[in-house]
C-alpha positions in Angstrom: 137.1 -14.1 -40.1 134.6 -16.9 -39.7 134.4 -19.1 -36.8 135.3 -22.9 -37.1 132.2 -25.0 -37.6 131.0 -26.5 -34.4 131.5 -30.2 -33.9 128.2 -32.2 -34.4 127.2 -34.8 -32.2 126.2 -38.3 -33.8 122.4 -38.6 -34.0 120.5 -41.9 -33.4 120.2 -42.2 -37.3 124.0 -42.0 -37.3 124.2 -44.4 -34.8 122.0 -47.1 -36.3 123.8 -46.6 -39.8 127.0 -47.5 -38.0 125.4 -50.4 -36.3 124.3 -51.8 -39.6 127.8 -51.5 -41.1 129.1 -53.2 -37.9 126.6 -56.1 -38.3 127.8 -56.3 -42.0 131.3 -56.7 -40.8 130.2 -59.4 -38.2 128.6 -61.2 -41.1 132.0 -61.1 -42.9 133.5 -62.7 -39.6 135.4 -59.5 -38.6 136.0 -59.7 -34.7 136.8 -56.1 -34.4 133.4 -55.4 -35.8 131.9 -57.4 -33.1 133.8 -55.8 -30.4 132.6 -52.4 -31.6 128.9 -53.5 -31.8 129.2 -55.1 -28.4 130.7 -51.7 -27.0 128.0 -49.6 -28.8 124.9 -51.9 -27.9 125.6 -54.3 -24.7 124.8 -51.8 -22.0 121.1 -51.6 -23.5 120.9 -55.3 -24.0 122.4 -56.1 -20.7 119.7 -53.9 -19.1 116.9 -55.7 -20.8 118.4 -59.0 -19.7 118.7 -58.0 -16.1 115.0 -56.7 -16.0 113.6 -60.1 -17.4 116.0 -62.3 -15.4 116.3 -60.3 -12.2 119.9 -61.9 -11.8 123.2 -60.1 -12.7 125.3 -63.4 -13.2 122.5 -65.0 -15.3 122.1 -61.9 -17.3 126.0 -61.7 -17.9 125.8 -65.3 -19.1 122.9 -64.7 -21.5 124.6 -61.3 -22.8 127.5 -63.7 -24.1 125.0 -66.1 -25.5 123.4 -62.9 -27.4 126.5 -62.0 -29.1 127.5 -65.5 -29.9 124.2 -65.7 -31.7 124.8 -62.4 -33.5 128.2 -63.7 -34.7 126.5 -66.8 -36.2 123.5 -65.1 -37.6 124.8 -61.6 -38.5 124.5 -62.7 -42.3 120.7 -63.3 -41.9 120.1 -59.6 -40.5 118.4 -57.1 -43.0 117.1 -53.7 -42.3 113.5 -54.9 -43.0 113.9 -56.8 -39.5 114.1 -53.2 -37.9 116.9 -51.2 -36.6 120.0 -53.1 -35.4 119.2 -52.3 -31.5 115.5 -53.7 -32.0 117.1 -56.8 -33.8 119.5 -57.3 -30.9 116.9 -56.8 -28.2 114.5 -59.3 -29.9 117.2 -61.9 -29.8 118.1 -61.0 -26.0 114.5 -61.2 -25.1 114.2 -64.8 -26.8 117.4 -66.0 -25.0 116.4 -64.7 -21.7 112.8 -66.4 -22.0 114.6 -69.6 -22.9 116.7 -69.3 -19.8 113.7 -68.7 -17.7 112.0 -71.8 -19.1 115.2 -73.9 -18.6 115.4 -72.7 -14.8 111.8 -73.7 -14.4 112.3 -77.1 -15.8 115.4 -77.7 -13.7 113.5 -76.9 -10.4 110.6 -79.1 -11.4 113.0 -82.1 -12.1 115.0 -81.5 -8.6 111.7 -81.0 -6.5 111.4 -83.7 -3.9 109.0 -86.3 -4.9 106.8 -85.6 -1.8 106.4 -81.9 -2.9 105.4 -83.1 -6.3 102.6 -85.3 -5.0 100.7 -82.5 -3.1 97.8 -82.3 -5.5 96.4 -79.0 -4.2 99.6 -77.3 -4.9 100.4 -78.6 -8.2 96.9 -78.0 -9.2 97.2 -74.3 -7.9 100.4 -74.0 -10.1 98.8 -75.5 -13.1 95.7 -73.1 -12.7 98.2 -70.3 -12.4 100.2 -71.1 -15.5 96.9 -71.3 -17.7 95.9 -67.9 -16.3 99.2 -66.6 -16.8 98.9 -67.9 -20.6 95.5 -66.5 -21.1 96.4 -63.0 -19.8 99.7 -63.1 -22.0 97.6 -64.0 -25.1 95.1 -61.0 -24.1 97.9 -58.5 -23.7 99.7 -59.5 -27.1 96.4 -59.2 -28.8 95.9 -55.8 -27.2 99.4 -54.7 -28.3 98.8 -55.7 -31.9 95.6 -53.7 -31.9 97.6 -50.3 -31.4 98.7 -48.2 -34.1 102.3 -49.2 -35.1 103.9 -46.1 -33.8 102.3 -46.3 -30.5 102.9 -50.2 -30.3 106.7 -49.6 -30.9 107.3 -47.0 -28.1 105.6 -49.1 -25.6 107.5 -52.3 -26.7 110.8 -50.4 -26.5 109.9 -49.0 -23.1 108.4 -52.2 -21.5 110.2 -54.9 -23.3 113.4 -53.1 -24.3 114.0 -51.5 -21.2 114.5 -48.1 -22.7 113.8 -44.8 -21.2 111.7 -42.1 -23.2 114.9 -40.3 -23.8 116.7 -43.4 -24.9 113.7 -44.0 -27.4 113.8 -40.5 -28.7 117.5 -40.9 -29.4 117.0 -44.5 -30.9 114.2 -43.4 -33.2 115.3 -39.9 -34.0 112.1 -38.6 -32.7 111.3 -35.6 -30.2 111.2 -36.5 -26.5 107.5 -35.0 -26.6 106.5 -37.2 -29.4 107.7 -40.4 -27.7 105.8 -39.4 -24.3 102.6 -38.7 -26.2 102.7 -41.8 -28.2 103.4 -43.9 -25.0 100.6 -42.0 -23.2 98.1 -42.6 -25.9 99.1 -46.2 -26.4 98.7 -46.9 -22.7 95.3 -45.3 -22.4 94.3 -47.4 -25.4 95.6 -50.5 -24.0 93.8 -49.9 -20.5 90.5 -49.4 -22.5 91.2 -52.6 -24.5 92.1 -54.8 -21.4 89.5 -53.5 -18.9 86.7 -56.0 -20.1 89.2 -58.9 -19.8 90.3 -58.0 -16.3 86.8 -57.3 -15.1 86.2 -60.9 -16.0 89.0 -62.4 -14.2 
């Protein structure tokens, strides 16, 4: 007598296929599909928002904005844009950055006039902002120079907030492969960025 087949656990590829189906349901204005997509992905999206915003209440507010945008724009999603979770984290990162910018503008508007007239502090802030933009541009260029498979795991780890094991599950890769690609990518980034940072 043969033993019954062992139950199979869903793979990352299965999860991604299911998420694509849910996004199609959301595009058809199926609220249950949106709820199921939220349940399946919101923990990861919230983790990313919390990393960027460093404020739980702000992260919760932006999380709702993200899924509101998904509700409006699900019909525009195609698999050429990447896996569903990558698409969601891209939306989340954009909304979080918008939130940070709005917060900065609001603080600038509400600063006392005498604080704004201290030329030294304003000049220092402006210089810091310019430096931050320049460094950001250098880092983005360095990331673009990486092989796609290395760039992907680094972006998922550092911008997507995923652990090595979560990346392995999301992309259907062996954990060792993810760690190797991350290590090689970081080594290459250090070499690429070393001249830029030595000149600062």
